[in-house]
ROVEX-577134 format. One record per residue (C-alpha): x, y, z; residue number from 1. Coordinates in Angstrom, 3 decimals, decimal comma, always signed. Layout:
<rs>
          x          y          z     k
          X          Y          Z   NUM
...
</rs>
This chain:
<rs>
          x          y          z     k
     +0,000     +0,000     +0,000     1
     +2,887     +2,374     +0,829     2
     +6,281     +1,935     -0,805     3
     +9,299     +4,209     -0,751     4
    +12,407     +3,473     -2,775     5
    +15,751     +5,200     -2,278     6
    +13,967     +8,064     -0,525     7
    +16,308    +10,950     +0,288     8
    +15,575    +14,329     +1,841     9
    +18,285    +16,964     +2,197    10
    +17,583    +20,288     +3,898    11
    +19,726    +23,223     +2,865    12
    +20,137    +26,113     +5,305    13
    +20,342    +29,326     +3,273    14
    +21,848    +31,333     +6,099    15
    +24,641    +28,944     +7,028    16
    +26,842    +29,070     +3,943    17
    +25,077    +26,247     +2,160    18
    +25,234    +23,763     +5,040    19
    +23,223    +20,621     +4,311    20
    +21,385    +18,267     +6,652    21
    +20,464    +14,806     +5,377    22
    +17,193    +13,859     +7,081    23
    +16,510    +10,776     +4,930    24
    +19,293     +8,713     +3,412    25
    +18,004     +6,178     +0,887    26
    +14,951     +4,888     +2,782    27
    +13,253     +1,755     +1,427    28
     +9,929     +1,093     +3,142    29
     +7,084     -1,291     +2,338    30
     +3,789     -1,137     +4,230    31
     +1,299     -3,820     +3,304    32
     -2,380     -3,115     +2,773    33
     -4,473     -3,284     +5,927    34
     -1,655     -3,359     +8,468    35
     -0,622     -0,995    +11,247    36
     +3,042     -0,171    +10,692    37
     +5,136     +1,664    +13,258    38
     +8,315     +3,608    +12,547    39
    +10,277     +4,222    +15,726    40
    +13,436     +6,120    +16,495    41
    +14,903     +8,859    +18,618    42
    +14,525    +12,581    +17,889    43
    +16,416    +13,510    +14,744    44
    +16,262    +10,002    +13,282    45
    +14,195    +11,224    +10,326    46
    +10,775     +9,840    +11,280    47
     +8,749    +13,008    +10,749    48
    +10,554    +13,799     +7,495    49
     +9,650    +10,319     +6,288    50
     +5,943    +10,603     +7,002    51
     +5,778    +14,116     +5,514    52
     +7,453    +12,835     +2,364    53
     +4,928     +9,998     +2,108    54
     +2,114    +12,480     +1,439    55
     +4,482    +14,995     -0,174    56
     +4,007    +17,728     +2,408    57
     +7,781    +17,650     +1,987    58
     +9,143    +17,087     -1,516    59
    +11,807    +14,348     -1,495    60
    +15,223    +15,324     -2,815    61
    +15,353    +11,992     -4,649    62
    +13,678     +8,598     -4,672    63
    +10,062     +7,598     -5,142    64
     +6,895     +7,356     -3,037    65
     +4,004     +5,138     -4,120    66
     +0,655     +4,920     -2,337    67
     -1,986     +2,431     -3,458    68
     +0,012     +1,732     -6,598    69
     +0,301     +5,393     -7,622    70
     +3,700     +7,111     -7,837    71
     +3,138    +10,389     -5,987    72
     +6,571    +11,738     -6,835    73
     +5,617    +11,580    -10,515    74
     +2,722    +13,942     -9,724    75
     +4,929    +16,477     -7,981    76
     +5,748    +18,402    -11,135    77
     +4,782    +21,954    -11,986    78
     +1,630    +23,186    -13,629    79
     -2,113    +23,115    -12,770    80
     -2,708    +19,593    -14,037    81
     +0,056    +18,076    -11,921    82
     -1,149    +20,028     -8,889    83
     -4,736    +18,848     -9,360    84
     -3,685    +15,202     -9,649    85
     -1,502    +15,465     -6,556    86
     -4,352    +17,016     -4,537    87
     -6,641    +14,202     -5,646    88
     -4,066    +11,609     -4,588    89
     -3,546    +13,335     -1,232    90
     -7,287    +13,245     -0,533    91
     -6,931     +9,480     -0,158    92
     -4,303     +9,927     +2,558    93
     -5,450    +11,063     +6,019    94
     -3,032    +12,776     +8,409    95
     -3,181    +12,984    +12,215    96
     -0,855    +15,476    +13,909    97
     +0,813    +15,528    +17,309    98
     -0,701    +18,862    +18,394    99
     -4,171    +18,332    +16,860   100
     -4,057    +21,417    +14,558   101
     -7,718    +22,254    +15,141   102
     -9,109    +25,705    +14,312   103
    -10,142    +27,307    +17,609   104
    -12,781    +29,535    +15,953   105
    -14,641    +26,564    +14,469   106
    -16,853    +24,062    +16,237   107
    -15,907    +20,404    +16,324   108
    -18,303    +19,671    +13,464   109
    -16,965    +22,581    +11,411   110
    -13,384    +21,388    +11,915   111
    -14,297    +18,005    +10,498   112
    -16,199    +19,590     +7,609   113
    -13,208    +21,719     +6,558   114
    -11,537    +19,154     +4,236   115
    -14,961    +18,408     +2,751   116
    -15,403    +22,105     +1,992   117
    -12,077    +22,070     +0,187   118
    -13,272    +19,046     -1,809   119
    -16,363    +21,014     -2,839   120
    -18,979    +18,906     -1,049   121
    -22,446    +20,343     -0,385   122
    -23,408    +21,615     +3,058   123
    -25,858    +18,754     +3,596   124
    -23,285    +16,164     +2,585   125
    -20,627    +17,751     +4,816   126
    -22,933    +17,771     +7,822   127
    -23,994    +14,169     +7,341   128
    -20,404    +12,964     +6,993   129
    -19,120    +14,959     +9,979   130
    -21,835    +13,655    +12,314   131
    -21,231    +10,111    +11,079   132
    -17,493    +10,418    +11,833   133
    -18,108    +11,962    +15,252   134
    -20,217     +8,960    +16,152   135
    -17,455     +6,664    +14,859   136
    -14,828     +8,232    +17,157   137
    -17,158     +8,385    +20,176   138
    -17,884    +12,132    +20,196   139
    -21,450    +12,285    +18,867   140
    -22,419    +14,729    +21,647   141
    -19,579    +17,208    +20,955   142
    -20,584    +18,462    +17,486   143
    -21,299    +22,028    +18,636   144
    -18,450    +22,278    +21,144   145
    -15,271    +24,266    +20,482   146
    -11,732    +22,838    +20,771   147
    -11,071    +24,811    +23,969   148
    -13,874    +22,876    +25,655   149
    -12,298    +19,486    +24,901   150
     -9,683    +17,367    +26,628   151
     -6,491    +16,394    +24,823   152
     -7,831    +12,954    +24,001   153
    -11,078    +14,402    +22,651   154
     -9,149    +16,864    +20,482   155
     -7,154    +14,009    +19,008   156
    -10,348    +12,090    +18,286   157
    -11,598    +15,134    +16,380   158
     -8,283    +15,206    +14,523   159
     -8,728    +11,556    +13,593   160
    -12,320    +12,145    +12,448   161
    -11,159    +15,073    +10,291   162
     -8,425    +12,872     +8,777   163
    -11,108    +10,345     +7,800   164
    -13,398    +12,889     +6,141   165
    -12,145    +12,140     +2,641   166
    -12,583     +8,361     +3,045   167
     -8,832     +7,711     +2,836   168
     -7,276     +4,303     +2,302   169
     -4,195     +5,318     +4,272   170
     -3,933     +7,068     +7,643   171
     -0,651     +8,695     +8,674   172
     -0,068     +9,407    +12,353   173
     +2,813    +11,703    +13,339   174
     +3,429    +11,197    +17,074   175
     -0,341    +11,381    +17,602   176
     -0,192    +10,216    +21,228   177
     +3,025    +11,803    +22,501   178
     +1,183    +14,787    +24,037   179
     -1,322    +12,573    +25,868   180
     -1,309    +10,841    +29,248   181
     -0,873     +7,026    +29,331   182
     -4,558     +6,174    +29,796   183
     -5,649     +8,487    +26,989   184
     -2,847     +7,143    +24,803   185
     -4,202     +3,616    +25,231   186
     -7,714     +4,714    +24,245   187
     -6,466     +6,529    +21,118   188
     -4,345     +3,553    +20,077   189
     -7,330     +1,257    +20,538   190
     -9,391     +3,614    +18,395   191
     -6,765     +3,492    +15,633   192
     -6,717     -0,305    +15,795   193
    -10,533     -0,431    +15,668   194
    -10,591     +1,891    +12,647   195
     -7,913     -0,220    +10,993   196
    -10,126     -3,291    +11,332   197
    -13,531     -1,713    +10,664   198
    -12,536     +0,411     +7,677   199
     -9,673     -1,663     +6,304   200
     -7,358     +1,312     +6,818   201
     -3,625     +1,013     +6,345   202
     -2,026     +2,942     +9,207   203
     +1,536     +4,289     +9,274   204
     +2,518     +5,399    +12,777   205
     +5,508     +7,553    +13,677   206
     +6,500     +7,263    +17,329   207
     +9,373     +7,278    +19,781   208
     +7,507     +5,089    +22,279   209
     +8,089     +1,334    +22,295   210
     +4,761     +0,779    +24,068   211
     +2,953     +2,161    +21,007   212
     +4,609     -0,419    +18,768   213
     +3,999     -3,179    +21,281   214
     +0,310     -2,454    +21,767   215
     -0,947     -1,741    +18,243   216
     +1,546     -2,461    +15,436   217
     +1,642     -5,484    +13,144   218
     +5,033     -4,471    +11,714   219
     +7,736     -2,018    +12,687   220
    +10,909     -0,341    +11,493   221
    +13,759     +1,201    +13,464   222
    +15,229     +4,445    +12,119   223
    +18,674     +5,808    +12,934   224
    +20,344     +8,817    +11,306   225
    +17,941     +8,931     +8,388   226
    +18,098     +5,226     +7,591   227
    +15,944     +2,197     +8,338   228
    +18,300     -0,204    +10,075   229
    +15,798     -2,930    +10,896   230
    +12,246     -3,797     +9,824   231
     +9,728     -6,626     +9,698   232
     +6,613     -7,970    +11,363   233
     +6,740     -7,925    +15,145   234
     +6,802    -11,738    +15,229   235
     +9,685    -11,820    +12,706   236
    +11,668     -9,314    +14,729   237
    +11,195    -11,304    +17,917   238
    +12,572    -14,366    +16,110   239
    +15,605    -12,500    +14,740   240
    +18,845    -13,104    +16,680   241
    +20,306     -9,866    +18,000   242
    +17,304     -7,744    +16,959   243
    +17,562     -4,244    +18,438   244
    +13,817     -3,758    +18,172   245
    +13,048     -7,039    +19,921   246
    +15,416     -6,128    +22,749   247
    +13,833     -2,689    +23,055   248
    +10,271     -4,018    +22,944   249
    +11,021     -6,511    +25,707   250
    +14,055     -5,207    +27,608   251
    +15,759     -7,544    +30,053   252
    +18,825     -6,833    +32,147   253
    +21,280     -8,621    +34,379   254
    +24,956     -9,475    +34,158   255
    +26,836    -12,745    +34,598   256
    +27,856    -13,487    +38,182   257
    +31,206    -14,923    +37,082   258
    +33,469    -15,620    +34,113   259
    +32,503    -19,304    +34,041   260
    +28,832    -18,641    +33,357   261
    +26,670    -18,664    +30,221   262
    +24,034    -15,941    +29,915   263
    +21,155    -16,414    +27,471   264
    +18,309    -14,203    +26,320   265
    +15,304    -16,472    +25,746   266
    +12,342    -15,228    +23,683   267
     +9,004    -16,970    +24,235   268
     +6,146    -16,645    +21,755   269
     +3,242    -18,747    +20,596   270
     +2,467    -21,881    +22,611   271
     +5,961    -21,886    +24,142   272
     +5,057    -18,768    +26,160   273
     +2,741    -20,816    +28,397   274
     +4,983    -23,870    +28,858   275
     +7,230    -24,466    +31,944   276
    +10,308    -24,774    +29,719   277
    +12,863    -23,402    +32,166   278
    +11,838    -25,765    +34,965   279
    +11,893    -28,664    +32,473   280
    +15,436    -27,706    +31,485   281
    +16,527    -27,617    +35,114   282
    +15,029    -31,045    +35,892   283
    +16,185    -32,724    +32,659   284
    +19,842    -31,724    +33,014   285
    +19,961    -31,290    +36,801   286
    +21,357    -27,768    +36,574   287
    +20,726    -24,668    +38,658   288
    +19,362    -21,813    +36,556   289
    +19,372    -18,185    +37,659   290
    +16,774    -15,793    +36,238   291
    +18,471    -12,392    +35,837   292
    +15,548    -10,520    +34,283   293
    +12,231    -11,022    +32,515   294
     +9,550     -9,143    +30,574   295
     +6,181    -10,489    +29,442   296
     +3,323     -8,837    +27,552   297
     +0,590     -9,444    +24,989   298
     +1,214     -8,390    +21,380   299
     -1,471     -8,842    +18,754   300
     -3,439    -11,080    +21,096   301
     -0,442    -13,379    +21,642   302
     +1,542    -13,688    +24,855   303
     +5,192    -12,887    +24,195   304
     +8,087    -12,504    +26,568   305
    +11,839    -12,477    +27,013   306
    +13,922    -13,800    +29,857   307
    +17,615    -13,486    +30,661   308
    +18,926    -16,594    +32,387   309
    +22,329    -17,760    +33,605   310
    +23,617    -21,326    +33,298   311
    +26,621    -22,650    +35,237   312
    +29,671    -23,293    +33,065   313
    +31,008    -21,770    +29,869   314
    +29,215    -21,821    +26,526   315
    +30,981    -24,990    +25,337   316
    +29,628    -26,854    +28,359   317
    +26,050    -25,770    +27,662   318
    +25,608    -26,662    +23,998   319
    +23,187    -29,497    +24,815   320
    +20,934    -27,467    +27,183   321
    +20,849    -24,631    +24,641   322
    +19,847    -27,146    +21,963   323
    +17,070    -28,361    +24,255   324
    +15,657    -24,829    +24,531   325
    +15,734    -24,357    +20,767   326
    +13,908    -27,657    +20,288   327
    +11,064    -26,191    +22,356   328
    +10,576    -23,471    +19,727   329
    +12,362    -20,715    +21,652   330
    +14,610    -17,997    +20,218   331
    +17,964    -18,150    +22,016   332
    +20,586    -15,366    +21,974   333
    +23,905    -15,886    +23,733   334
    +24,991    -12,793    +25,648   335
    +28,699    -11,963    +25,749   336
    +29,680    -10,163    +28,925   337
    +33,372     -9,906    +28,136   338
    +32,767     -6,491    +26,574   339
    +32,253     -3,328    +28,624   340
    +28,526     -3,409    +27,831   341
    +26,523     -6,633    +27,371   342
    +26,191     -7,520    +23,681   343
    +24,660    -10,429    +21,803   344
    +26,830    -12,800    +19,805   345
    +25,928    -15,502    +17,336   346
    +26,077    -19,043    +18,524   347
    +29,590    -20,411    +18,245   348
    +31,265    -16,984    +17,989   349
    +34,591    -16,705    +19,783   350
</rs>
């Protein structure tokens, strides 16, 4: 549904002797139809530039952006015809902003009707659609209220309703929950998931919060310094040895208690998450196992967790127990504590 290829965005500061800042550096992204896709990264990673290039609020320096099979960058030329085609394409892409961007002088209903006015819809049609969307986002009783009379969560629901006014196939969310408290964040994320399922919307989320990815996303990508360094479905990432995203989604800590110890990060998902695998390992091989840290949660209706455990003896002495864990369908990462900071190494690395 959304594809970027070699997407680059360079900002040039006119007042700093031609200094350039590369916000996007050859980004390749593929968001499948009907999924909720999260792009996560720290401030300055390029997330907001990416989402603004997807709907061409920012013109890419190079590369292509396709939405629903249409190359938007090919429509970004000059002239009235190109502009009209681009506006038509943009009408199928909804956008939700971090700070709501509601017009304080307009009522809630009028804010939602604004994009419909721009599209040239009749007053009766605008009113019907706005009231229908307000009911969809749970604000049917707020049509005549003004933004100043609403809570932050209610304002964002209005922003979401306005983004849906043009019946888009794609919804872009730029840090839509970062200004909200945790409880309100959960309700907005649940609303986005419900809309995704009810309307068949493809949702692209920009966020810096791992909990957002964990609670609502089917797939995710990690951005660093303008590049996507890791991407995939959440289940694929959890099954990828050494995945930064998997470690961040389910962080576990704890260091080896001695040099002659083997520390493992064990990822449980699917049926294995409910099985007493660690106790079975201890009984089968008569070994004492220390649990150094653990994290468990539900992602996409499935219980998933990670655990850091310590086995007595060096790696070479624990090949058989590690094999046992893998036979149970678990993802096993061997943690090397010889470095200053704990890092993951591939099995058999020296």
